[in-house]
C-alpha positions in Angstrom: 12.1 116.0 250.8 11.2 119.6 250.2 12.3 121.5 247.1 15.6 122.7 248.7 16.5 119.3 249.9 15.8 117.8 246.5 18.0 120.4 244.8 20.8 120.1 247.3 20.8 116.3 246.9 21.7 116.9 243.2 24.5 119.4 243.8 27.7 118.6 241.8 31.1 120.2 241.9 32.0 122.4 238.9 34.9 124.5 237.8 33.6 128.0 236.8 35.5 129.7 234.0 35.7 133.5 233.6 37.0 134.2 230.1 37.6 137.9 229.9 41.0 139.7 229.7 43.6 139.7 227.0 46.3 137.1 227.6 50.0 136.8 226.7 51.6 133.5 225.6 53.0 131.1 228.1 53.8 127.5 227.2 51.3 125.0 228.7 49.2 127.7 230.3 45.4 127.6 230.7 43.9 129.9 228.2 41.3 130.5 225.4 42.5 130.9 221.9 45.9 131.6 220.4 47.9 128.7 219.1 47.5 125.4 220.9 50.5 123.8 222.6 50.9 120.3 221.1 53.4 117.4 220.9 55.7 117.1 217.8 53.6 114.3 216.2 50.3 116.3 216.5 48.1 116.2 213.4 45.7 119.2 213.3 42.2 117.8 213.4 39.8 118.3 210.5 36.1 117.6 209.9 34.6 116.6 206.6 31.1 118.0 206.3 29.0 120.2 204.2 30.1 123.9 204.2 27.8 126.9 203.8 28.4 126.9 200.1 27.1 123.3 200.0 30.5 121.8 199.3 31.6 118.7 201.3 35.2 119.2 202.2 37.7 118.6 204.9 38.0 121.7 207.1 40.4 122.3 210.0 38.8 122.6 213.4 39.2 125.8 215.4 41.3 125.7 218.6 39.1 126.9 221.4 40.9 126.5 224.7 43.4 124.5 226.7 43.6 123.8 230.4 46.7 122.9 232.4 45.4 120.0 234.5 47.5 121.0 237.5 45.7 124.3 237.6 42.4 122.5 237.8 43.3 119.9 240.4 42.5 122.0 243.5 39.1 122.8 242.1 38.3 119.3 240.9 37.0 118.1 244.3 36.0 114.6 243.0 39.3 114.1 241.1 37.5 113.4 237.8 40.0 115.1 235.5 43.6 114.2 235.0 45.9 115.9 237.6 48.7 116.5 235.1 49.1 117.3 231.4 47.0 119.6 229.2 43.4 119.2 228.0 42.7 120.9 224.7 39.4 121.5 223.0 38.7 122.0 219.3 35.4 122.6 217.3 34.4 123.4 213.8 33.2 127.0 214.2 32.3 127.8 210.6 29.1 125.8 210.2 28.8 125.0 214.0 27.3 121.5 214.0 24.5 120.9 216.5 25.2 117.3 217.5 21.8 115.8 216.7 23.1 114.2 213.5 25.5 111.1 213.7 27.3 112.8 210.8 28.4 115.5 213.3 30.9 113.1 214.8 34.3 114.6 214.6 33.1 118.2 214.5 34.6 118.6 218.0 37.7 116.9 219.4 39.4 116.8 222.8 43.0 115.9 223.4 45.0 115.1 226.6 48.7 115.7 226.3 50.3 114.1 229.3 53.9 115.4 229.0 54.0 119.2 229.1 57.8 119.1 228.5 57.2 117.8 225.0 54.8 120.5 223.9 55.3 123.6 221.8 53.0 126.1 220.0 51.5 124.7 216.8 51.4 126.5 213.6 47.9 127.1 212.2 47.1 125.0 209.1 47.9 126.7 205.8 44.2 126.5 204.7 42.7 127.9 207.9 41.0 131.3 207.4 41.9 134.2 209.6 38.4 134.2 211.2 39.2 130.9 212.8 42.4 132.0 214.5 41.1 133.3 217.8 42.9 135.8 220.1 44.4 134.6 223.3 42.1 135.3 226.3 42.8 134.7 230.0 40.7 132.1 231.8 40.2 132.6 235.6 39.0 129.4 237.4 37.1 128.9 240.6 35.2 126.1 242.3 31.4 126.2 242.6 28.6 123.8 243.4 26.3 123.6 240.4 22.6 122.5 240.4 20.5 121.2 237.5 18.3 123.3 235.3 14.6 122.7 235.5 14.7 120.2 232.5 17.2 117.9 234.2 15.7 118.3 237.6 12.2 117.4 236.4 13.6 114.2 234.9 15.1 113.2 238.2 11.9 114.2 240.1 9.1 113.8 237.4 6.3 114.3 240.0 7.6 117.8 240.9 5.6 120.4 238.9 6.2 123.6 240.8 8.6 125.5 238.6 8.2 128.7 240.6 9.3 127.1 243.8 12.2 125.4 242.0 13.3 128.8 240.5 13.2 130.5 243.9 15.3 127.8 245.5 17.7 127.5 242.6 18.4 131.2 242.7 18.9 131.0 246.5 21.4 128.2 246.2 23.4 129.6 243.3 23.3 133.0 244.8 23.7 134.7 241.5 22.8 134.6 237.8 26.3 134.9 236.1 26.4 136.6 232.8 28.7 134.0 231.4 28.2 130.3 232.0 31.4 128.7 230.9 32.5 125.8 233.1 34.1 122.4 233.4 32.1 119.5 235.0 28.9 119.9 237.0 25.4 120.3 235.6 24.9 121.9 232.2 23.1 125.1 231.9 20.3 123.8 229.7 18.7 126.2 227.1 16.4 123.8 225.2 16.1 120.2 226.4 18.1 117.7 228.4 21.0 116.3 226.4 21.9 113.0 228.0 19.6 110.9 225.8 20.6 112.9 222.8 24.3 112.2 223.3 23.7 108.5 223.9 21.5 108.0 220.8 23.3 110.3 218.3 26.6 108.8 219.2 25.1 105.4 218.5 24.2 106.5 215.0 20.5 107.7 215.4 19.5 110.9 213.7 17.6 113.2 216.1 17.0 116.3 214.0 13.2 115.9 213.9 10.4 113.8 215.4 10.7 111.2 212.7 14.2 110.5 213.7 13.2 109.8 217.3 10.3 107.7 216.2 12.5 105.4 214.1 14.7 104.4 217.1 13.9 100.9 218.2 11.8 101.0 221.4 14.3 99.0 223.5 17.2 101.2 222.5 15.3 104.4 223.3 14.1 103.0 226.6 17.6 102.0 227.6 18.8 105.5 226.8 16.0 107.1 228.8 16.8 104.8 231.8 20.5 105.0 231.8 22.0 107.9 229.8 21.7 110.4 232.6 23.7 108.1 234.9 26.3 107.3 232.3 26.9 110.6 230.5 28.2 113.8 232.1 29.2 117.4 231.1 32.9 117.8 230.5 33.1 121.4 229.2 30.4 124.1 228.5 31.4 127.2 226.6 29.3 130.3 226.5 29.9 133.4 224.3 33.4 134.7 224.4 34.1 138.4 224.0 37.4 140.3 224.0 37.8 143.7 222.4 36.4 143.5 218.9 36.3 139.7 219.0 33.1 137.8 219.7 32.5 134.1 219.5 28.8 133.2 219.8 27.1 129.9 219.2 23.8 130.4 217.4 21.7 133.0 219.1 23.4 133.5 222.5 23.9 129.7 222.8 26.4 127.3 224.4 28.3 124.3 223.2 28.6 121.3 225.5 31.2 118.6 225.4 29.8 115.5 226.9 31.6 112.3 227.9 30.6 109.1 229.6 31.9 108.6 233.1 33.5 105.4 232.0 35.4 107.1 229.1 36.5 110.0 231.4 37.9 107.5 233.9 39.7 105.7 231.1 40.9 109.1 229.6 39.1 108.3 226.3 38.7 111.9 225.3 38.4 110.8 221.7 34.9 109.6 222.5 33.2 112.9 223.5 30.0 114.1 221.9 29.2 117.7 221.3 25.8 119.4 221.5 24.9 123.0 220.6 21.9 124.8 222.0 20.7 128.3 221.7 17.7 130.6 222.2 
């Protein structure tokens, strides 16, 4: 196969998200920010970790976005996501955990609320700071074929060394370099390194914040992750910088956050088992 054939063989459907204009409230609607729509028994998620003032305390997660699954269905060509209900995403945006530490578990949460008729707007927790109550922003959705970044591509085709040829074909196939790279499903827009192994190992309890952490992983465990993680894990949601008026949400230095899930857990609707990674420049 030539370079174009190799890239085309790896194409995956994705749902592109344009998060731009101010939005007004509508129950159960797809949107970024505002108050989440939740069932009556919903308990706002918290994360217990070290804050910037070095105090370990329980902090409410920030509500990021919700997606009406019926809105997504026509763009979800492989029918990977639920076709009804509401998918909601939360993340601890104060300290912004990176996901290389097993202690980061719980810094991000995803919920699927099946019955829209049971939902209503939640009140923010009493101890939530104003900085973590985000404005409502409209999300426009569209279908697009996504292709792997060089890091993921070169793991699939390790003998391929011609980055310039890859870059040329990648730009030809994607037809543009969008300013904002928020999306559901498809290939992640990798900034630093491939994340499949990291999700697999960190979620098993292995610290990956430095070389020593990687070196401490038993050889058989690491080898299994290297051989299987890419086939088992997939991107669920990638969020880029969000800007609206005077509001800006940025992850690190122009980074992204990535919600990953195993294909098995997605099929079983086990959204409680996602793993989050943050990467930036």
